C-alpha positions as CSV (number, residue, x, y, z in Angstrom):
1,M,-3.0,18.2,0.6
2,G,-1.5,16.7,-2.9
3,T,0.5,19.2,-4.6
4,T,-0.1,17.6,-8.1
5,G,-2.1,19.4,-10.0
6,S,-3.2,22.8,-9.7
7,P,-6.6,23.0,-8.3
8,K,-8.5,26.6,-8.3
9,V,-6.9,29.2,-5.5
10,S,-9.7,29.7,-3.5
11,P,-10.1,33.7,-3.1
12,W,-9.4,33.8,0.8
13,A,-5.7,32.2,0.1
14,W,-4.9,34.5,-3.0
15,R,-5.6,37.4,-1.1
16,Q,-3.6,36.2,1.6
17,A,-0.7,34.5,-0.3
18,S,-0.5,38.5,-3.2
19,G,-1.3,40.6,-0.3
20,G,2.2,39.6,1.5
21,C,0.3,37.0,4.2
22,G,3.8,35.7,4.3
23,V,3.8,31.9,1.7
24,E,5.3,30.2,3.4
25,L,3.5,30.4,7.0
26,L,0.2,29.9,4.9
27,S,2.1,27.1,2.6
28,E,2.8,25.2,5.9
29,Q,-1.1,25.3,7.4
30,L,-2.8,24.4,3.8
31,G,0.2,22.0,4.1
32,I,1.6,22.5,0.6
33,N,5.8,23.3,-1.0
34,P,5.6,27.3,-1.1
35,E,6.8,27.5,-4.4
36,T,4.0,25.8,-5.1
37,L,1.6,28.2,-3.9
38,R,3.0,30.9,-5.1
39,N,3.1,29.1,-8.7
40,W,-1.0,28.8,-8.4
41,V,-1.0,32.6,-7.1
42,T,1.1,33.4,-10.4
43,Q,-1.5,31.6,-12.5
44,A,-4.4,32.8,-10.8
45,E,-3.1,36.5,-11.1
46,V,-2.1,35.8,-15.0
47,D,-5.9,33.7,-15.6
48,A,-7.7,36.7,-13.5
49,G,-5.8,39.8,-15.7
50,D,-4.2,40.6,-13.3
51,R,-0.6,39.7,-14.5
52,P,0.6,39.1,-18.7
53,G,1.0,35.5,-19.2
54,T,-0.7,32.4,-20.6
55,T,-4.1,31.5,-19.0
56,T,-5.2,28.7,-18.2
57,A,-7.5,28.1,-20.3
58,E,-5.7,29.1,-23.9
59,A,-2.4,26.0,-22.6
60,A,-5.4,23.9,-22.7
61,R,-6.7,25.2,-26.4
62,I,-3.0,25.2,-27.1
63,T,-2.6,21.7,-26.4
64,E,-5.8,20.6,-28.4
65,L,-4.6,21.8,-31.5
66,E,-0.7,20.7,-30.8
67,R,-2.8,16.8,-30.3
68,E,-5.0,17.6,-33.5
69,V,-2.1,18.8,-36.0
70,P,0.0,15.1,-37.4
71,A,3.8,14.3,-36.5
72,G,5.5,15.1,-39.8
73,P,9.0,16.3,-40.9
74,S,11.0,18.0,-39.5
75,M,10.8,21.6,-40.6
76,T,14.5,21.7,-40.1
77,E,15.6,19.0,-41.8
78,G,16.9,19.2,-45.4
């Protein structure tokens, strides 16, 4: 399994990792880096509203809006 991108964390994996099952063991079983699994679980918690932060949908919308704004002179340029 590749580690690029952020797949939806399955409810089972989320419960296991956030329930203290052992991120190290679970990540080894899934064939991914433990920090990658921690990041995915944290993002899933944000997306579920269980943790503060920017949701995946909000981040996508921000990126979309940033693409719409034409590049212009910097506000700090005199």
